[in-house]
N, C-alpha and C positions, 0 to 999 in steps of 0.2 A: 576721654583721651589721655587723662593725667594717670589712670590705673595703669593703661597699656604702656606709657613711656617707662613708669617706675618699675614694671614688670621687666621690660628689656633690659634698661639702665642697670638695675638691680643684680642682674643676672650677669651681666659682663662686668661690673665693679669687683676687685678684690675684696674691698671694705663696703659692703653693701648697706650696713647700718649707720654708715657716714654720709649716704648719699640725700641731699635735700633738693625737691623740686617744687617750686613756687609757680603759682597759675597766675598771671597776671591779665584779666578780661579787658578789652578794650574796643568796646562796641562789636564790630564784626569779625575781630581777630582777637587772637589769644596769643600771649607771649608766656612762653615757658623758661622760668630760670634755674638753672641745673648747677648746684654747688656740691662738690666731693673733694675727696683728698687729692693732693696734687699727683700722687702717684696713680691713680685712677683716670686721671685725665687723659693721658696717652692711650689707655686701653679703649675709653669711649669714642677718641678721636680716629684711630687707627692708623694704618700705613697709608700715608697720601691723604688723610681725610675721608678714606672710603667708608668707616663703619659710620661717621656722625653724618655724613652725606645719605646713607640708606635709610639711618634715623628719622633724619629730617623729610626724606620723600616718603616714610610710611605715614609719619606725622602728618604732612601735607594732604596726601591722598584720604586719611581718615578724616581729616577736618573739612575737605571739599564735598564728603558723601554728607555733610550735615549744613553746607553752604556757610561754611566758615574759613578763616583762613588762621593757621597757626606756626608759630616759630619757635625754634629753640635755642637758647643764649647758653653758654658755658661761662659761668663767673668765678673768677680765680681768686 
């Protein structure tokens, strides 16, 4: 799941080398924390949050295939 998230986010970001994705396992759930340049945050969130909602939906469905839960947080 982490490789998938990195792939998608790095292709959306203007500065992909500054994207830092950390994975925090918590039993049945996993929290992914995303750090990036402030100018890229808007690109990842998208208009009215549509891009981040789509990324989170894909992440949730991928995690559900493995009987897990996953969330994505953007840390500023």
